[in-house]
N, C-alpha and C positions, 0 to 999 in steps of 0.2 A: 396296401396290404396290411392287415392288422397283425399283431404279435401277441403271443402268450409269454409272459415273463414271470420269473420266480423271485420273490423277495428273499435275499440271502439271510435276513435276520429272523424271518418267520417260516420260511419254506412255503409260504402261501403264493399261489399263482394269481396273476392279474391279466386281464385282457386289455391291450392298448388298441383301440379302434377309433381312429380319427374320424372316420366316416359317420360315426354316431352323432357327431356334433351337428350334422345337417338335418337330423330328424325333426319333423314338425312338432311344435309345442302349442297346446291350448291351455291358456291360463286358468287358474281356479275360478269357478263360477259362484261358489258359495251356495249352490243349490243341490238338493238331493236328486237322485236319478229320476224319480217320478215327476220332477218339476222341469225336466229337460224336454226338448222336442223329440218326437219319435223318428225324425229324419232330418239330416243336416246336409245341405248341398256341398259344404266344404269338407265333409268327412270322407276320407278315402275308403272307409269300410262300409258305407251305406250303399244300398242297392242303387244301381245306375251309375256308380262311380268305380266299377270294377277295373276300368282302364287306368286307375290311379295306383293300382297295386301290381306287383309282378304276376305272371300267369299262375293260376292256382295249381297246387300240388295234389289237392284232395278236396272233394265237396260232397255234401249230402243235401238232397238226393244225388246219386251219381248221374242220373239222367239230366243232361244239360238243357233239355227242352222244358224242364220244370224250374220254377224259382228256387234259388238256393236257400237252405236253412242254416248250413254251416259251411264256411270256406276256410281252407288252409293255404296260406301263401308264404313264399320266402319273405323274410323281413327285408324291406327295402333298404333299411339302414342297419344291416346286420353287423353284429359284433365279431362274427367269424365268417370264413369263406370255405365253401366245399372244395375249393381247388388247393393243391399243394400236398406235401407229405407231412409226416409227424416226427421227422428226425430232429433231435435236439442238438444244439451247438452251444459252446461255451467260449466266452472271451475272458480268458483268465480263470481263476479258481472260483469266483463267486457269481459271475454274470452269465446265467444260463437262460436260453430262450429257444423258442421253436416257432415255426410258421403258425399264423392264426387260423389253423384248420378247424373246421367244425361246421355245424348246420344250425341255422337260426330261423325258425318259422313262427308265423303268427296264426293262431286259431281264432278266426272271427266267429264269435259264438252265436250270432243270429243277425237277421236283417234289421231289427228294430234298434234304433240308436239309443234309446233310454232303458232298454230291458236288461237290467243286470241279472246275474244268475239267481239272485234272491227273488226276483219278480217274474222270472220266466215260468212257463209251464213245465211240469215234470217231464213231458215228452221232449221238449227242447233241450233241457239239461241233459237228458239221456243221450241225445244226439251229440252233444259236446263231449260227453264221456267216451262215446264210440269213436269220435274223431281223435281224441287223445290217444286211445289205445291203438287205433289203426296206424297213426303216424309213428308211435313208439315202435310198433312191431315191424314196420317197414324200415325205419332208419337203423334199428339195431343190427340189421343184416350187414351193414358196413363194418368190416373187421377192424377198422381204425377207430371206431367209436367205442369208448369204454363206459361212458355214463350219459344218460339222457335225463335232463331236468325239465319237467313240465311245471309251469308256474303261472300264476295270475296276479297282477298288480291292479288293485281297485282303489281309486281315489288318489288325489294329488300327493298326500303324505306317503303313499306306497311307492312312488316313483313312476307312476304311469304318465304317459305323455298325450294320450288320446282318450276321449270319453267313451266312444263306442265300445261295447262289451267285447273284450278279446282276452285271450291267454297267449302264452308263448311257450315255445319248446326250443331248448338249446342242447345240442348233442356235441360232446367234447371228447378229445382223445386223452383227457386227464380226469382224475377223480379229485374233487375238492377235498382239502384236509378235513373239513367238517364231516363229510361222509366217510372218509377214511377212518376217522375216529369212531363214528357210529358203527361201521362195519367191524372194526377191530374188536370193539367191546362186545358186540353181538356174537362174533365168532369165538371169542374167548369164553363167553358164557356157555355157548353150545358145546364147545370142546370139554368144558369142565362138568356141566350138568347133563349133557345129552338131550337138552330141550331148548326150545326157542325162548330167548329172553322176553320177547314181546308177548308171546302166548302166556308165559308165567306172570308177567306184569299185568296183563289184561285180566287174568283170573283174580289177582290180588285186588285190583281196582274194583272189580265186580263184587268181590266179597265185602269190601269196605263200603262201597256204594256212594260215599260222600262227594266224590268228584265225577260221578256219572251223570250226564245230562239226560241221555235217553238211550234206548236200545231198540233194535228191530231184530228180525229173525237172523240176519247175517252181519249186522254192524253194531258197534258201540260208539256213542258220541261222548267224549269226556274232556275235562280240563286237566291237563297233566299235573302231576305232583310238583314238579319244579318248573312251572310255567314261567317263561321269560318275560311275558307281558300279560297284563290283565285280559281275561277272556280268551287266551290262547285255547284253541279247540282242535282236538284230534278226532278223526273218524277212522276207526280201526276195524278191519274185517275180523269176525269171530273165528273163521276157519283159516288155518295157517296157509299163507301164500307169500312167497318171497318177492315175486315180481308182479307189478301192476300189468305188465304186458301179457302175462299168462293167466291172469284172473279171468274166470269164466265170463264171457260176454253176456250170457243170459242174466247175470246178476247186476249188470250195470244199470238197469232200470231202477232197482232198489237203491243202489248207491246214489243215483241221480236224485231220488226223492229225499234221501237222508241229507245229502249235501245242500240241496235247495232249501230245505227246512232249517238246517243249522244256520245257513246264511240269512234266512228270513228272520230268525230269532235275533241275530246280531243287528240286522237292518232296523228292526223295530225297537229293540231295547237300547241300542247305542246311537240311533239316528243316522243310519247309513254310513258306518265308519269306513275309513280307508283300511285296507287289509292286504296282506300278502298270503297267497295260497300256494302250497307246493305239494307235489306227490312224491313222497319219499319211497324209493323203490330200490331193488338190488342193482348191482352192476350188470351190464349186458352179458358178461361172462359167467355170472353166478346166479342166473335166474332160477336154476333148479337146485341150487345149494340150499339146505333147509335152515341155515343159521339166521337169516333175516326175515322180516315181516313187513310188507309194504303198508303204508297208511297215508292219510292226508293230514296236513297241518294247515290250520288257518290262524294267522297271526294278525290280530287287529292292530292298527297303528294309532292308538288313542293317546300315546305318549311319544315324546321325541327322544331318540337315542342321542345322548350327549357325551360330554367329555369323559366321564368315568367309564361308560360302556366302551367308547372308542379306545380309551387308553388301556383299559384292563381286560377287555373282552368279556367282562362279567356284566350281565344285565341286571337292572334293578326294576322290580315290579311292585306297584303300589297296591296290589290286591292279592288275597289268598285265593287259590283255585277252588277251595272248598266253598268260599263265599260266592264267587262268580258262578260256579256250577249251580249252586242253590238258587241264585237270582234267576238264572235262565230256566231252571227246572220248575220253579214255582209259577212261571208264566207259560208253562207247557203242560197241558193236561196229559199228554203222552204221545209217544210215537208207537203206532200200532204196527202189526207185523208187515203190512205192505209198504210201510215207510211214511204213511200220512201222519201229519201232525195236527194237533188242535191247539190253537192259540187264543187266549182271552175269550174263551167261550164260543168261538166260531167253529163250525163243524170242519171246515177246510180253509186254508189260507186263500185269500182272493187271488185270482190269476190275472196276469196281464193279458189284455185282449190283443188279437192279431193286429189291430190297428195301431197298437202301441200305447193305448190309453192306460194310465197307471192305475193300480188298485186304489180303492177308497180307504 
């Protein structure tokens, strides 16, 4: 059984999960995704190897007589367990803990082993977005769950352990201090100004324009003012919405196109970099509270977090977001209203074929 423990010096929680040490590891290959095979007999996420994962919790299409396009399965080496309660206990004044309760799932993003989100079709990325939202909305019904983190690790520097394109979802009974701080600041701004901090920030960024990479009818792609790493990218909905779970499903197609194109820009310009992607959304209890504004953060791992960052908690970035946004923008003719992008003079980005053949 895993545990959640709180560091008395920082009030930060950690998960102690010994079972995670048993998870499979595939060493770095030094190859881009398009240089990998489209099927791997040893990969537990490839078609034909479904018996190597726990029984699926969700799939697209739902009809099991059809080949799957997206599968969601419990993480075989889960950091948390859906069994147990959330009662906290203390051993003395400083040593607080609770059972390692929570839900840890894997979203297998497609059947093709080498088809990263940047190389998938728009339709496939939309299916991934639908799976994200479906699982979020199902798991939030558990009253013991307070926050749901949807994230993707791509590339060895990001912390991933398997090549096959996948994301993860972790639902916890606690809210990480990082998000507590974000929510507190957003709530304070709303209480003071009567408006959403992120809506006002987005308007200010649009007015300046220098950190905007692209816009569509419903989304803005930007490099934030205080980027923690070079090429940090945010995708922000223009219309206010606190919760990703409540965002209209009919707009997920446009979100998929914007996300795929943003990742394709990074793929081409940075050489398929490792990155971490997270969906920042409200708590499960505050979905209808207007103070927060959900968005997607993409954090490329082009540099290594070292002693100063670890010791101080302050990141050092070697690039200005104005310059990185300009770099990407100059290689982007534009994002038109349906979310399509034009890169390097081509009318549309090349699509990965169903066979898994990589784009030229």
